[in-house]
C-alpha positions as CSV (number, residue, x, y, z in Angstrom):
1,X,-0.1,0.0,0.1
2,X,1.4,3.3,-0.8
3,X,2.0,5.7,2.0
4,X,-0.8,7.7,3.1
5,X,-0.5,11.3,4.1
6,X,-3.9,12.8,5.3
7,X,-4.6,15.4,8.1
8,X,-4.9,14.4,11.5
9,X,-7.6,14.6,14.2
10,X,-7.0,14.1,18.0
11,X,-9.6,12.6,20.0
12,X,-9.8,12.6,23.7
13,X,-6.6,14.2,23.9
14,X,-5.2,10.9,23.5
15,X,-5.6,9.4,20.6
16,X,-5.0,10.6,16.7
17,X,-6.2,9.6,13.6
18,X,-5.6,10.7,10.0
19,X,-8.7,11.2,8.0
20,X,-10.2,12.4,5.0
21,X,-13.3,14.5,4.1
22,X,-14.3,15.3,0.3
23,X,-17.2,18.0,0.5
24,X,-19.3,18.3,-2.1
25,X,-21.5,21.5,-3.2
26,X,-24.7,21.6,-1.1
27,X,-24.2,18.1,-0.1
28,X,-27.9,17.0,1.6
29,X,-25.7,14.3,3.6
30,X,-22.8,12.5,4.5
31,X,-21.7,9.1,4.3
32,X,-19.3,8.2,7.3
33,X,-17.0,4.9,6.6
34,X,-16.0,3.1,9.7
35,X,-13.2,0.2,8.8
36,X,-12.8,-3.1,10.5
37,X,-10.5,-4.6,13.4
38,X,-6.8,-4.5,12.3
39,X,-7.9,-3.0,8.8
40,X,-8.1,0.9,7.4
41,X,-10.1,3.2,5.6
42,X,-8.0,3.5,2.8
43,X,-9.0,0.2,0.6
44,X,-11.3,-1.6,-2.0
45,X,-14.5,-1.2,0.2
46,X,-14.2,2.5,1.3
47,X,-12.7,3.6,-2.1
48,X,-16.0,2.2,-3.7
49,X,-18.3,3.9,-1.2
50,X,-15.9,6.8,-1.8
51,X,-16.6,6.9,-5.4
52,X,-20.2,6.6,-5.3
53,X,-20.6,9.4,-3.0
54,X,-19.2,12.0,-5.2
55,X,-21.5,10.4,-8.3
56,X,-24.4,10.9,-5.8
57,X,-23.3,14.4,-4.9
58,X,-22.8,13.6,-1.1
59,X,-20.0,14.5,1.4
60,X,-17.8,11.3,2.0
61,X,-15.4,11.1,5.5
62,X,-13.2,8.4,6.1
63,X,-10.8,8.2,9.2
64,X,-8.7,5.6,11.2
65,X,-10.3,3.9,14.7
66,X,-8.4,4.9,17.3
67,X,-5.5,2.3,18.1
68,X,-5.0,1.8,14.2
69,X,-2.8,3.3,11.8
70,X,-0.8,6.3,13.0
71,X,-1.9,5.8,16.4
72,X,-1.6,1.8,16.3
73,X,0.6,2.2,19.6
74,X,-2.6,2.9,21.8
75,X,-4.6,-0.4,20.3
76,X,-4.6,-1.6,23.7
77,X,-6.3,1.5,25.0
78,X,-9.5,1.0,22.8
79,X,-12.5,-0.7,22.6
80,X,-16.1,-0.5,21.2
81,X,-17.1,2.3,23.5
82,X,-14.0,4.3,22.2
83,X,-14.8,3.8,19.2
84,X,-18.2,4.9,19.3
85,X,-17.5,8.0,21.5
86,X,-14.9,8.7,18.6
87,X,-17.4,8.5,15.6
88,X,-20.0,10.8,17.8
89,X,-17.1,13.0,18.5
90,X,-16.4,13.6,14.6
91,X,-20.4,13.7,14.2
92,X,-21.0,16.2,16.6
93,X,-17.4,18.5,15.8
94,X,-16.7,17.7,11.9
95,X,-19.7,17.3,10.1
96,X,-22.9,19.3,9.6
97,X,-26.3,18.1,8.7
98,X,-27.9,14.4,8.5
99,X,-25.2,10.9,8.4
100,X,-25.4,7.7,6.9
101,X,-23.0,5.5,8.6
102,X,-21.4,2.4,6.6
103,X,-19.2,0.2,8.8
104,X,-17.6,-3.3,8.3
105,X,-17.3,-5.4,10.8
106,X,-16.5,-4.0,14.1
107,X,-17.1,-0.8,12.3
108,X,-21.0,-2.5,11.7
109,X,-21.1,-2.8,15.3
110,X,-19.6,0.4,16.2
111,X,-22.0,1.6,13.7
112,X,-25.3,0.4,15.5
113,X,-23.8,1.7,18.7
114,X,-23.5,5.3,17.3
115,X,-26.8,5.1,15.9
116,X,-28.2,4.5,19.0
117,X,-26.5,7.4,20.6
118,X,-27.0,10.1,17.8
119,X,-30.7,9.2,16.6
120,X,-31.3,12.9,15.4
121,X,-28.1,12.8,13.2
122,X,-27.9,9.2,12.0
123,X,-30.3,8.9,9.3
124,X,-29.5,5.6,8.1
125,X,-26.8,2.4,8.8
126,X,-25.5,0.0,6.6
127,X,-23.4,-3.0,8.3
128,X,-21.0,-5.7,6.3
129,X,-19.8,-8.6,7.8
130,X,-21.1,-7.1,11.2
131,X,-20.8,-9.0,14.5
132,X,-22.5,-7.7,17.4
133,X,-22.2,-11.2,19.5
134,X,-18.5,-11.1,19.0
135,X,-17.7,-11.7,22.6
136,X,-19.9,-15.1,22.9
137,X,-18.7,-16.3,19.6
138,X,-15.0,-15.9,20.4
139,X,-15.5,-17.3,23.9
140,X,-17.6,-20.5,22.1
141,X,-14.4,-20.5,19.5
142,X,-11.5,-20.3,21.8
143,X,-9.4,-22.7,22.6
144,X,-8.4,-23.9,26.2
145,X,-5.0,-22.0,25.4
146,X,-6.6,-19.2,24.4
147,X,-8.6,-18.7,27.0
148,X,-5.8,-18.9,29.4
149,X,-3.8,-16.8,27.4
150,X,-6.6,-14.3,27.3
151,X,-6.6,-14.6,31.3
152,X,-2.9,-14.2,32.2
153,X,-1.7,-12.1,29.4
154,X,-4.7,-10.2,28.8
155,X,-4.9,-10.5,25.1
156,X,-5.0,-13.2,22.8
157,X,-4.4,-13.4,18.9
158,X,-6.4,-15.5,16.8
159,X,-6.6,-16.3,13.1
160,X,-9.9,-15.4,10.8
161,X,-9.8,-16.2,7.4
162,X,-6.8,-14.7,5.9
163,X,-5.7,-11.9,8.7
164,X,-4.8,-12.2,12.3
165,X,-6.7,-10.2,14.8
166,X,-5.5,-9.6,18.6
167,X,-8.4,-9.3,21.2
168,X,-7.5,-7.3,24.5
169,X,-9.1,-8.2,28.1
170,X,-10.4,-4.4,27.8
171,X,-11.8,-5.0,24.4
172,X,-13.8,-8.3,25.4
173,X,-15.1,-7.0,28.7
174,X,-16.4,-3.9,26.9
175,X,-17.9,-6.3,23.7
176,X,-20.0,-8.1,26.5
177,X,-21.2,-4.7,27.8
178,X,-22.3,-3.9,24.4
179,X,-23.9,-7.3,23.5
180,X,-27.1,-5.6,21.6
181,X,-28.4,-8.9,20.1
182,X,-29.1,-10.1,23.9
183,X,-31.4,-7.1,24.0
184,X,-34.9,-7.5,23.7
185,X,-35.3,-5.1,21.4
186,X,-32.9,-2.4,19.4
187,X,-34.2,1.0,19.4
188,X,-32.8,2.0,16.1
189,X,-35.4,3.5,13.9
190,X,-33.5,4.9,10.6
191,X,-33.1,2.1,7.7
192,X,-30.6,-0.2,8.5
193,X,-29.5,-2.8,5.6
194,X,-27.2,-5.8,7.0
195,X,-25.1,-7.5,4.4
196,X,-23.4,-11.0,5.2
197,X,-21.7,-13.7,3.1
198,X,-22.3,-17.1,3.0
199,X,-18.3,-17.7,2.7
200,X,-17.6,-16.1,6.0
201,X,-15.6,-18.8,8.0
202,X,-16.3,-16.5,11.1
203,X,-19.7,-14.8,11.3
204,X,-22.4,-16.9,10.9
205,X,-24.6,-15.7,8.4
206,X,-27.7,-16.0,11.1
207,X,-26.7,-13.3,13.1
208,X,-28.4,-10.8,10.6
209,X,-31.6,-12.3,10.7
210,X,-31.5,-11.9,14.6
211,X,-30.3,-8.3,14.2
212,X,-33.1,-7.4,11.8
213,X,-35.6,-9.1,13.9
214,X,-34.7,-6.9,16.9
215,X,-34.3,-3.5,15.6
216,X,-37.0,-1.7,15.8
217,X,-37.2,0.4,12.5
218,X,-39.7,-0.9,9.9
219,X,-37.4,-0.4,7.4
220,X,-34.2,-3.0,8.0
221,X,-33.0,-5.3,4.9
222,X,-30.9,-8.1,5.6
223,X,-28.9,-9.5,2.4
224,X,-27.4,-13.0,2.4
225,X,-24.9,-13.3,-0.5
226,X,-23.5,-16.5,-1.3
227,X,-20.2,-16.1,-2.9
228,X,-19.2,-12.9,-0.4
229,X,-16.5,-13.7,2.5
230,X,-15.9,-12.0,5.6
231,X,-14.0,-9.1,3.9
232,X,-16.5,-7.9,1.1
233,X,-14.1,-7.1,-1.1
234,X,-15.1,-9.0,-4.3
235,X,-17.0,-6.6,-7.6
236,X,-20.0,-8.1,-6.7
237,X,-19.8,-7.6,-2.7
238,X,-18.8,-3.6,-3.6
239,X,-21.7,-3.7,-6.4
240,X,-24.4,-4.8,-3.7
241,X,-22.9,-2.5,-0.9
242,X,-23.3,0.4,-3.3
243,X,-26.8,-0.7,-3.9
244,X,-27.8,-0.2,-0.1
245,X,-26.5,3.3,-0.5
246,X,-28.6,4.0,-3.1
247,X,-31.5,2.6,-1.5
248,X,-31.2,4.2,1.7
249,X,-29.9,7.7,0.3
250,X,-33.1,7.8,-1.5
251,X,-35.1,7.2,1.6
252,X,-33.5,10.0,3.6
253,X,-33.5,12.4,0.7
254,X,-36.3,12.0,-0.9
255,X,-39.0,11.0,2.0
C-alpha cells in the first residue's frame, strides 16, 4: 500500500487518526465510513463508497479508528465504546447535517452503537460482515490455550480467514457489555441494511436475521450474499454495498 498522508485529528486528548473529508457542493448528506478491526479506511470498500458518494453529490468522511494506523501504539487502550465515542465526536465536531454510516465488521457494530447514541443525526446504517455478538462467539470458538492466554496475558491473538486479530481483555469486557443482540429490542429507527456472506468462515450469516428481527426500525433489509466472504471485497460485494447506499440515500433525501 502506498504511504498515506492525510490531515490528523486528535480525540479525547489521547488518540490520533488520519482522516479524509471530501465535501461536495450543497451536499444533503455525509456518508461516514468505519473500517473493521486491524484494517484501515483506504482499501477497496471505502474507495468504492467514496466514488459513489461523489457520483451522488454527497459528502464522504473516512478516518482511522483509535488504536489503528498512525495510532497503532494505543490499540490496547481502545474498545467499542472508545470507537463509538470517536464517531460521535466526529459527527458533533466535524460534520454538519445528516449522516449515513457504512461500517464493516467491528465498524458495523460501532455504527449501530453510534446510531443508538445519535438518533437525531444518524439517518441510516449499512453494516457488512458485522458481529454484534462477538464476545459469545469468541468464547465459543476459543481453545483452552487461548482462554488461558487471555487470562494471563490480557490479550489473545486469533486467525480469522487470511488475517490475524488481537483481542484485548478490555475489548472483550466491553464487547460483553455492548452485545446488543442480547437486548429484547434494539431502539434504532432509521433505515438499516445488513449484508452478510455465506462464505464468511467467522461470522454466522444468521446473525443478520437476529439483528433484523430486533432492530425496531420498520425499514430493515437483510442481504445474504452466497459468494461473499468476511472481507466483502469482490466486485459483486462492492456493487451490492453501493446498491444499499443508493436505496437508503433515496429514503433519506426523498422521504
